[in-house]
Structures are given as structure tokens and as C-alpha cells.
C-alpha positions as CSV (number, residue, x, y, z in Angstrom):
1,X,0.6,12.6,3.7
2,X,2.7,11.7,6.6
3,X,4.7,14.1,8.7
4,X,8.1,13.0,7.8
5,X,11.1,14.6,9.6
6,X,13.3,16.5,7.0
7,X,16.5,14.6,7.9
8,X,14.6,11.3,6.7
9,X,13.5,12.7,3.5
10,X,17.2,14.1,3.0
11,X,18.4,10.6,3.7
12,X,15.8,9.0,1.3
13,X,16.9,11.6,-1.5
14,X,20.5,10.9,-0.9
15,X,20.5,7.3,-0.6
16,X,17.6,5.8,-2.7
17,X,19.3,6.5,-6.0
18,X,22.5,5.0,-5.0
19,X,20.8,1.8,-4.1
20,X,18.6,1.9,-7.2
21,X,21.9,1.5,-9.2
22,X,23.0,-1.2,-6.8
23,X,19.6,-3.0,-7.1
24,X,19.7,-2.9,-11.0
25,X,23.2,-4.2,-11.1
26,X,22.3,-7.1,-8.8
27,X,19.1,-7.7,-11.1
28,X,21.5,-7.8,-14.2
29,X,23.8,-10.3,-12.6
30,X,20.8,-12.3,-11.2
31,X,22.3,-12.6,-7.9
32,X,21.0,-15.4,-5.5
33,X,19.0,-15.0,-2.2
34,X,22.0,-14.8,-0.1
35,X,23.6,-11.9,-1.9
36,X,20.2,-10.2,-2.1
37,X,20.0,-10.4,1.6
38,X,23.4,-8.6,1.8
39,X,22.0,-5.8,-0.3
40,X,19.1,-5.4,1.8
41,X,21.3,-5.1,5.0
42,X,22.8,-2.1,3.6
43,X,19.5,-0.6,2.3
44,X,17.9,-1.0,5.7
45,X,21.0,0.7,7.2
46,X,21.4,3.6,4.8
47,X,18.1,4.1,3.3
48,X,15.7,3.1,6.4
49,X,18.0,4.1,9.2
50,X,18.7,1.0,11.3
51,X,21.7,0.0,12.9
52,X,22.5,-3.1,10.7
53,X,24.7,-4.5,13.3
54,X,22.6,-4.1,16.4
55,X,18.8,-3.8,14.8
56,X,18.9,-6.1,11.9
57,X,19.1,-9.8,12.5
58,X,19.5,-12.4,10.0
59,X,18.2,-16.0,10.2
60,X,15.7,-15.1,12.9
61,X,14.4,-18.6,14.2
62,X,10.7,-19.2,14.6
63,X,9.6,-22.6,15.8
64,X,12.4,-24.2,14.0
65,X,12.0,-22.4,10.9
66,X,14.0,-19.2,9.8
67,X,12.8,-16.0,8.7
68,X,15.6,-14.1,6.5
69,X,15.6,-10.9,8.4
70,X,14.2,-9.3,11.5
71,X,14.0,-5.7,12.7
72,X,14.4,-5.5,16.4
73,X,14.1,-2.1,18.2
74,X,14.2,-1.8,21.9
75,X,14.1,-5.4,22.3
76,X,11.0,-5.8,20.2
77,X,10.6,-7.3,16.9
78,X,9.1,-4.6,14.6
79,X,9.2,-6.2,11.2
80,X,10.0,-9.7,10.0
81,X,11.3,-9.6,6.5
82,X,11.1,-12.5,4.0
83,X,13.7,-12.1,1.2
84,X,13.7,-13.9,-2.2
85,X,16.3,-13.8,-4.9
86,X,16.1,-10.5,-6.9
87,X,15.1,-12.5,-9.9
88,X,12.3,-14.5,-8.4
89,X,8.7,-13.2,-9.0
90,X,6.9,-12.7,-5.6
91,X,3.9,-15.1,-5.5
92,X,1.0,-16.0,-3.1
93,X,2.8,-18.9,-1.6
94,X,5.7,-16.4,-0.7
95,X,3.0,-14.1,1.1
96,X,1.7,-16.9,3.1
97,X,5.0,-18.0,4.1
98,X,5.7,-14.4,5.4
99,X,2.4,-14.0,7.2
100,X,2.9,-17.6,8.8
101,X,6.3,-16.3,10.3
102,X,4.6,-13.2,11.5
103,X,1.4,-15.2,13.1
104,X,3.9,-17.8,14.6
105,X,5.9,-15.1,16.4
106,X,3.0,-12.7,17.2
107,X,4.6,-10.1,14.9
108,X,1.8,-8.1,13.1
109,X,3.9,-6.4,10.5
110,X,5.8,-8.5,7.8
111,X,7.6,-7.5,4.5
112,X,8.0,-9.5,1.6
113,X,10.7,-8.5,-0.9
114,X,13.1,-9.5,-3.5
115,X,14.8,-6.2,-3.5
116,X,12.9,-4.6,-6.3
117,X,9.3,-5.1,-5.2
118,X,8.5,-4.6,-1.5
119,X,5.1,-5.7,0.0
120,X,4.2,-4.4,3.4
121,X,1.5,-6.5,5.3
122,X,-0.5,-6.1,8.5
123,X,-1.6,-9.6,10.3
124,X,-5.1,-9.6,11.6
125,X,-4.9,-12.0,14.7
126,X,-8.3,-13.7,14.2
127,X,-9.8,-17.1,13.5
128,X,-8.5,-17.9,10.8
129,X,-5.5,-15.7,10.6
130,X,-5.9,-13.1,8.0
131,X,-3.8,-10.2,6.6
132,X,-4.2,-7.0,4.8
133,X,-1.8,-5.5,2.0
134,X,-0.8,-2.0,3.3
135,X,1.5,-0.8,0.7
136,X,3.5,-2.0,-2.4
137,X,6.3,-0.3,-4.1
138,X,9.0,-0.9,-6.6
139,X,12.5,0.2,-5.3
140,X,13.8,0.7,-8.9
141,X,11.0,3.2,-9.9
142,X,10.4,4.8,-6.5
143,X,10.9,8.7,-6.5
144,X,12.4,9.7,-3.2
145,X,11.3,13.3,-3.9
146,X,7.6,12.3,-4.4
147,X,5.5,12.7,-1.1
148,X,3.5,9.3,-1.8
149,X,6.6,7.3,-2.6
150,X,8.2,8.9,0.7
151,X,5.1,7.7,2.5
152,X,6.0,3.9,1.5
153,X,9.6,4.3,2.5
154,X,8.7,6.0,5.8
155,X,6.4,3.1,6.6
156,X,9.5,0.8,7.0
157,X,12.1,3.5,8.5
158,X,13.2,3.4,12.1
159,X,11.8,6.9,12.6
160,X,8.3,5.8,11.6
161,X,8.2,3.5,14.4
162,X,8.3,6.1,17.1
163,X,5.7,8.2,15.3
164,X,3.3,5.1,14.8
165,X,3.0,6.0,11.4
166,X,2.4,2.4,10.6
167,X,-0.8,2.0,12.3
168,X,-2.2,5.5,11.1
169,X,-1.3,4.7,7.5
170,X,-3.0,1.2,8.0
171,X,-6.1,2.8,9.3
172,X,-6.4,5.2,6.6
173,X,-5.7,2.7,4.0
174,X,-8.5,0.4,5.5
175,X,-11.3,3.3,5.1
176,X,-10.0,5.4,2.4
177,X,-9.6,3.3,-0.6
178,X,-11.4,2.5,-4.0
179,X,-13.2,-0.6,-2.5
180,X,-14.9,1.3,0.5
181,X,-15.6,4.4,-1.5
182,X,-17.1,2.1,-4.3
183,X,-19.4,0.3,-1.7
184,X,-20.3,3.6,0.0
185,X,-21.5,4.7,-3.6
186,X,-23.8,1.6,-3.8
187,X,-25.2,2.0,-0.2
188,X,-28.7,2.7,0.0
189,X,-28.4,6.4,1.5
190,X,-26.2,7.4,-1.3
191,X,-28.3,6.0,-4.1
192,X,-31.2,7.7,-2.4
193,X,-29.4,10.9,-2.9
194,X,-28.6,10.2,-6.5
195,X,-32.3,9.1,-7.2
196,X,-33.6,12.5,-5.6
197,X,-31.2,14.6,-7.7
198,X,-31.8,12.8,-10.9
199,X,-35.6,13.3,-10.2
200,X,-35.1,17.1,-9.8
201,X,-32.8,17.0,-12.9
202,X,-35.5,14.9,-15.1
203,X,-38.5,17.1,-13.7
204,X,-40.0,14.5,-11.4
205,X,-39.7,11.4,-13.7
206,X,-40.1,8.2,-11.9
207,X,-36.8,6.4,-11.3
208,X,-36.2,3.4,-9.2
209,X,-33.3,2.8,-6.8
210,X,-32.7,-0.5,-8.3
211,X,-32.3,1.0,-11.8
212,X,-29.6,3.4,-10.5
213,X,-27.9,0.8,-8.5
214,X,-27.6,-1.4,-11.7
215,X,-26.1,1.4,-13.7
216,X,-23.6,2.3,-11.1
217,X,-22.5,-1.4,-10.7
218,X,-22.3,-2.3,-14.2
219,X,-21.4,1.0,-16.1
220,X,-20.0,3.4,-13.8
221,X,-17.7,1.5,-11.4
222,X,-14.9,-1.0,-12.5
223,X,-15.6,-4.5,-12.0
224,X,-12.8,-5.1,-9.6
225,X,-14.4,-2.6,-7.3
226,X,-17.4,-4.6,-6.6
227,X,-16.1,-8.2,-7.4
228,X,-13.3,-10.1,-5.4
229,X,-12.4,-10.5,-1.8
230,X,-11.2,-7.0,-1.1
231,X,-14.7,-5.7,-2.7
232,X,-16.6,-8.2,-0.3
233,X,-14.6,-7.2,2.8
234,X,-15.4,-3.4,2.1
235,X,-19.2,-4.1,1.3
236,X,-19.2,-6.0,4.8
237,X,-17.4,-3.0,6.4
238,X,-19.8,-0.4,4.8
239,X,-22.8,-2.6,5.7
240,X,-21.7,-3.0,9.3
241,X,-21.2,0.9,9.7
242,X,-24.8,1.7,8.4
243,X,-26.4,-1.0,10.5
244,X,-24.7,0.6,13.5
245,X,-25.6,4.1,12.4
246,X,-29.1,3.1,12.0
247,X,-29.7,1.2,15.5
248,X,-32.5,2.9,17.7
249,X,-30.1,3.4,20.6
250,X,-27.8,5.3,18.5
251,X,-30.4,7.4,16.9
252,X,-31.9,8.4,20.1
253,X,-28.8,9.3,21.6
254,X,-27.8,11.5,18.7
255,X,-31.3,13.2,18.9
256,X,-30.5,13.9,22.5
257,X,-27.0,15.3,21.8
258,X,-27.9,17.4,18.8
259,X,-31.5,18.1,17.7
260,X,-30.3,18.8,14.1
261,X,-32.4,17.9,11.1
262,X,-31.2,14.6,9.4
263,X,-29.3,15.2,6.1
264,X,-32.4,13.9,4.0
265,X,-34.5,16.8,5.9
266,X,-31.8,19.2,5.0
267,X,-31.6,18.0,1.3
268,X,-35.4,18.3,1.1
269,X,-35.5,21.9,2.2
270,X,-32.9,23.1,0.0
271,X,-34.0,24.5,-3.4
272,X,-33.2,22.5,-6.5
273,X,-30.4,23.2,-8.8
274,X,-32.5,25.9,-9.0
275,X,-36.0,25.4,-10.5
276,X,-36.6,29.3,-10.1
277,X,-33.4,30.0,-12.1
278,X,-34.4,27.5,-15.0
279,X,-37.7,29.0,-15.2
280,X,-36.2,32.6,-15.5
281,X,-33.8,31.2,-18.3
282,X,-36.6,29.7,-19.9
283,X,-38.6,33.0,-19.8
284,X,-35.6,35.0,-21.2
285,X,-35.0,32.5,-24.2
286,X,-38.8,33.0,-25.1
287,X,-38.4,36.8,-24.8
288,X,-35.6,36.6,-27.3
């Protein structure tokens, strides 16, 4: 969880419920995009802490086109916000539009919202331009007293800029998520540990790593964890980590720094779940 100042949490608790009512009323009236932008101006000021007259800029020009809102602090664009009418469902082409605005202006952080759904993206300036979804929340259902929901709000808040909370949250989201964890479970070192423990449990029964991997992939993990673009990206990330960790130069350096036995050696020297205890229990049951 983020280290959010108490005054910011108090502001969330005070103003989020107020604007949940405003957003619901706007949804019921099916207001247009211009009216949605007007509501968002007030939310950015009262909920997120920006000066809506000096730090919230509307119709920000980017190469002849206009992004609906920009958050500018200390003469630097911190967020570009693409707004859709409150009744419009956010779609992939809207994401591309928002990301294109950020890429064309060199702004890595963009928000796509219709007032209800808020999507925060971090652009990766590579060839081709790519992006990551960092956080998504529903303003109507968000609980300003819930720590996880507070994190989502703090990502956009003005105070979060000075604490560099965006980048910290992004780094954690990139490394600690279901796709990375799923691919770590499928990685050879983890499969080897599972195989070793299963052989202990099954009294030395022959169990192949491929068999375990197949069960984990098809029966333990959800399909979405091992398939799709995010799963592939996480697999590449995990594989790259293990290739780097297993490089001869790195192993030699680690041996020089700390001659500690490898994890496999440590596990091998540890007693099993305890073979001796199992034998004692068997003898006791026979005795009875």
C-alpha cells in the first residue's frame, strides 16, 4: 500500500461520495462529452487536489489535434486525459487515441475516462510505441476508505506526483501480478522444486517435470494466465530474468561475494516432511 498523507485520505473520504452522486446524476441524464468534461474539472480540483484554473488545461493542442484535458504542474504536463461522454463505453480505439496523444507529446502518463470508468496507462517509448495498463477503477463503486481504492485515487492526485508514487506503483504492478507469478510457477526452477517435493511425498515415485508442467498449465492456472498478450510479455520477462541469473559471469560473481550453498543444495540437505516422523507414526499405529 502507498504512503498516502492523512489530509489526502480525508479529502478522498469527504469529496468522493459527493461526486459519486454527481456522476450518477450525469449518467441518468446521459450528458454529452462537454458536460462530462465540466464534471471532471471539478473532480480534478476537489478530489485530486489540482488547481482547476491554473493546473487543469482543456483542449490541449498536440500536433494539430486536441486532447480533452491536461494536468500541468510546475510547467510540465503530468497527465493527458482523454474524455468520452459518460454514456459511452470505453473501447480499444479510445485507448489508442489517448496513447497516441501521449506518444506525440512525449508524455508517458495518460488517462482515459468517461467519468465512471478510469483507466490509467503508462506509455513505453520503444519501437513500436507500446503501453501498459497500470490501474482501472470505477468511480461509482470505489470506496474512499478502502486502502486499495485509495491507491488508485492517489495515482492521479497532485500529492502523488511529488512522492513519485506513479512510478513506484507501476514497477510493482509490472513485477507483482498474476501473469508474472503464473509464469514463475511454470519456470524450470520452480517446477523442479515441485517435482522434488512430490517425489518425497510419493516415496520416490518417478515423476517427470513435463508432466507437472502440463498439470499446472492445464488444471491449476487459469487459461488467461498462460495465454494472451500479457501472459506472453510476462513469460518473456521471467525467461529473461532466469537467463540473466544463470549467466556464467553472474554465477562466478555471486560465488566470489557469498559462498553460500545454492537453494537446491539447501533443499537437498533438509530433511523431508519428515521421513523419520512418518516412520514413527507408522510404528505407533502398528503398536496400537
